[in-house]
Backbone as CSV, one residue per row, in Angstrom:
resi,resn,N_x,N_y,N_z,CA_x,CA_y,CA_z,C_x,C_y,C_z
1,MET,-1.159,-2.515,22.025,-1.709,-2.780,20.881,-2.551,-4.177,20.875
2,THR,-3.904,-3.602,20.544,-4.833,-4.866,20.470,-4.537,-6.054,19.524
3,ALA,-4.431,-7.263,19.817,-4.488,-8.222,18.424,-5.973,-8.179,17.991
4,ILE,-5.751,-8.355,16.570,-6.911,-8.533,15.960,-7.120,-10.184,15.648
5,SER,-8.488,-10.720,16.199,-8.884,-12.059,16.147,-9.812,-12.120,15.010
6,SER,-10.386,-11.327,14.266,-11.298,-11.643,13.469,-11.222,-10.510,12.096
7,ALA,-11.464,-10.519,11.115,-11.908,-9.513,10.316,-12.816,-10.022,8.970
8,VAL,-13.478,-8.789,8.359,-14.149,-9.281,7.127,-13.646,-8.417,6.222
9,VAL,-13.140,-9.184,5.211,-12.719,-8.794,3.674,-13.689,-8.723,2.641
10,VAL,-13.809,-7.377,2.079,-14.959,-7.334,1.306,-14.469,-7.408,-0.300
11,GLY,-14.675,-8.222,-0.999,-14.280,-8.317,-2.325,-13.429,-9.517,-2.452
12,GLY,-13.681,-10.363,-3.555,-12.848,-11.695,-3.727,-12.033,-11.423,-4.939
13,GLY,-11.388,-10.294,-5.478,-10.468,-9.896,-6.417,-9.079,-10.283,-5.806
14,ILE,-8.397,-10.069,-6.860,-6.848,-10.403,-6.178,-6.638,-9.994,-4.850
15,VAL,-6.841,-8.470,-4.662,-6.230,-7.728,-3.476,-7.198,-8.451,-2.154
16,GLY,-8.567,-8.731,-2.307,-9.315,-9.515,-1.375,-8.453,-10.818,-0.825
17,LEU,-8.485,-11.627,-2.254,-7.774,-12.874,-1.665,-6.865,-12.905,-0.935
18,VAL,-5.692,-12.041,-1.639,-4.441,-11.964,-0.702,-4.410,-11.563,0.557
19,CYS,-5.340,-10.740,0.830,-5.372,-10.067,2.058,-6.084,-10.987,3.075
20,ALA,-7.048,-12.008,2.779,-7.698,-12.846,3.408,-6.752,-14.173,3.796
21,ARG,-5.820,-14.279,2.742,-4.905,-15.275,3.097,-3.781,-14.589,4.041
22,ALA,-3.326,-13.866,3.967,-2.171,-13.149,4.673,-2.658,-13.132,6.042
23,LEU,-3.854,-12.640,6.468,-4.512,-12.517,7.812,-4.898,-13.933,8.348
24,ALA,-5.322,-14.983,7.477,-5.589,-16.420,8.191,-4.319,-16.801,8.273
25,LEU,-3.242,-16.486,7.782,-1.684,-17.125,8.074,-1.271,-16.559,9.312
26,ARG,-1.791,-15.396,9.701,-1.584,-14.862,10.899,-2.497,-15.256,12.009
27,GLY,-3.365,-16.503,11.794,-4.455,-16.602,12.894,-5.514,-15.816,13.121
28,VAL,-5.569,-14.611,11.859,-6.853,-14.285,12.153,-7.891,-15.054,11.605
29,SER,-9.344,-14.977,12.144,-10.166,-15.634,11.571,-10.963,-14.680,10.495
30,VAL,-11.224,-15.115,9.142,-11.338,-14.281,8.199,-12.905,-14.512,7.474
31,VAL,-13.515,-13.848,7.267,-14.936,-13.703,6.372,-14.616,-13.038,5.443
32,LEU,-14.858,-13.702,3.992,-14.571,-13.078,3.061,-15.776,-13.036,2.034
33,LEU,-16.178,-11.793,1.719,-17.441,-11.495,1.039,-17.311,-11.189,-0.377
34,GLU,-17.932,-11.814,-1.588,-17.663,-11.534,-2.675,-19.395,-11.752,-3.396
35,ARG,-19.710,-10.980,-4.047,-21.011,-10.833,-4.648,-21.356,-11.870,-5.816
36,LYS,-20.357,-12.120,-6.505,-20.636,-13.462,-7.211,-20.489,-14.774,-6.706
37,PRO,-21.235,-15.479,-7.317,-21.415,-16.844,-6.675,-20.110,-17.721,-6.598
38,ALA,-19.237,-17.663,-7.499,-18.103,-18.304,-7.861,-16.898,-17.840,-8.395
39,ILE,-15.752,-17.871,-8.046,-14.489,-17.317,-8.713,-14.337,-18.096,-10.101
40,THR,-14.098,-17.476,-11.282,-13.836,-18.139,-12.339,-12.763,-17.274,-13.154
41,ASP,-12.470,-18.038,-14.304,-11.513,-17.381,-15.126,-12.231,-16.520,-16.426
42,GLU,-13.347,-16.424,-16.244,-14.134,-15.665,-17.512,-13.697,-14.133,-17.465
43,GLY,-13.979,-13.443,-18.638,-13.742,-12.369,-18.777,-12.668,-11.439,-19.343
44,GLY,-11.688,-12.464,-19.823,-10.574,-11.896,-20.170,-9.393,-11.451,-19.412
45,ILE,-9.580,-11.773,-17.878,-8.447,-11.621,-17.121,-6.927,-11.789,-17.147
46,GLY,-6.214,-11.005,-17.012,-4.701,-10.987,-17.128,-4.186,-10.393,-16.111
47,ILE,-3.342,-10.719,-15.445,-2.843,-10.334,-14.372,-1.008,-10.011,-14.760
48,GLY,-0.076,-8.992,-14.682,1.441,-8.942,-14.871,1.929,-8.554,-13.257
49,LEU,2.700,-9.617,-12.814,3.084,-9.584,-11.686,4.395,-8.942,-11.604
50,GLN,4.829,-7.848,-10.951,6.233,-7.275,-10.897,6.928,-7.808,-9.536
51,SER,8.014,-7.569,-9.470,8.840,-8.352,-8.466,8.512,-7.788,-7.073
52,ASN,7.750,-6.633,-6.862,7.366,-6.390,-5.772,6.237,-7.197,-5.101
53,ALA,5.280,-7.462,-6.114,4.072,-8.320,-5.904,4.669,-9.637,-5.807
54,MET,5.795,-10.497,-6.425,6.100,-11.726,-6.270,6.707,-11.556,-4.918
55,ASN,7.575,-10.625,-4.405,8.032,-10.805,-2.965,6.749,-10.886,-1.821
56,ALA,5.660,-10.116,-2.342,4.574,-10.553,-1.340,3.925,-11.573,-1.479
57,LEU,3.822,-12.433,-2.458,3.132,-13.406,-2.918,3.944,-14.620,-2.103
58,GLU,5.433,-14.438,-2.140,6.435,-15.467,-1.412,6.216,-15.335,0.151
59,GLU,5.844,-13.940,0.737,5.623,-13.915,2.117,4.313,-14.970,2.535
60,ILE,3.426,-15.061,1.718,2.215,-15.658,2.000,2.306,-17.237,1.385
61,GLY,3.103,-17.669,0.714,3.211,-18.878,0.380,2.689,-19.157,-1.276
62,LEU,2.466,-18.109,-1.912,2.132,-18.471,-3.216,2.834,-18.049,-4.417
63,ALA,3.857,-17.736,-4.086,4.794,-17.235,-5.264,5.072,-18.351,-6.213
64,GLN,5.344,-19.674,-5.723,5.535,-20.622,-6.517,4.379,-21.049,-7.583
65,ALA,3.211,-21.143,-6.781,1.932,-21.574,-7.537,1.656,-20.627,-8.585
66,CYS,2.036,-19.229,-8.469,1.736,-18.274,-9.350,2.856,-18.664,-10.497
67,LEU,3.848,-18.848,-10.167,4.734,-19.175,-11.529,4.393,-20.537,-12.222
68,GLU,4.217,-21.246,-11.381,3.689,-22.584,-12.174,2.250,-22.345,-13.123
69,ALA,1.431,-21.717,-12.517,0.216,-21.175,-13.165,0.344,-20.551,-14.097
70,GLY,1.203,-19.685,-14.476,1.586,-18.347,-15.245,2.282,-18.869,-16.725
71,VAL,2.326,-17.793,-17.255,2.677,-17.853,-18.740,3.753,-16.586,-18.787
72,PRO,5.335,-17.016,-19.223,6.126,-16.100,-19.050,5.691,-14.934,-20.170
73,GLU,6.180,-13.431,-19.783,5.973,-12.474,-20.653,7.050,-12.689,-22.154
74,ILE,6.415,-12.388,-23.007,7.280,-12.348,-24.327,7.074,-11.195,-24.858
75,GLY,8.104,-10.211,-24.795,7.779,-8.826,-25.264,7.026,-8.009,-24.549
76,ARG,6.555,-6.995,-25.013,5.604,-6.182,-23.949,4.696,-5.405,-25.122
77,ALA,3.459,-5.386,-24.705,2.461,-4.789,-25.853,1.615,-3.895,-24.858
78,SER,1.088,-3.044,-25.378,-0.033,-2.298,-24.703,-0.894,-1.752,-25.594
79,CYS,-2.323,-1.791,-25.176,-3.507,-1.563,-25.952,-4.375,-0.673,-24.932
80,ARG,-4.990,0.218,-25.653,-5.773,1.369,-25.089,-7.097,1.280,-25.605
81,GLU,-7.200,0.811,-26.733,-8.446,0.740,-27.406,-8.878,-0.701,-27.812
82,ARG,-10.013,-1.060,-28.024,-10.202,-2.165,-28.573,-9.995,-2.216,-30.196
83,VAL,-9.681,-3.115,-31.020,-9.407,-2.763,-32.323,-10.404,-3.768,-33.065
């Protein structure tokens, strides 16, 4: 099998950022392409992380940072329409 030495990741969302970090940690030179000029927290973004996602984040050294930045879930709610 041929080793990958470089990669282009298209999209700076959660998956693109995690993918780029995982590749970089394995020695791959990564170019991350995103159409927005900066990553912001605008837009009411919320992410719920289940145990398998936390396991993946642990593999790339980000689980603790997510725990420290996050807010614990209190109860559960679901909304399909704007009220």
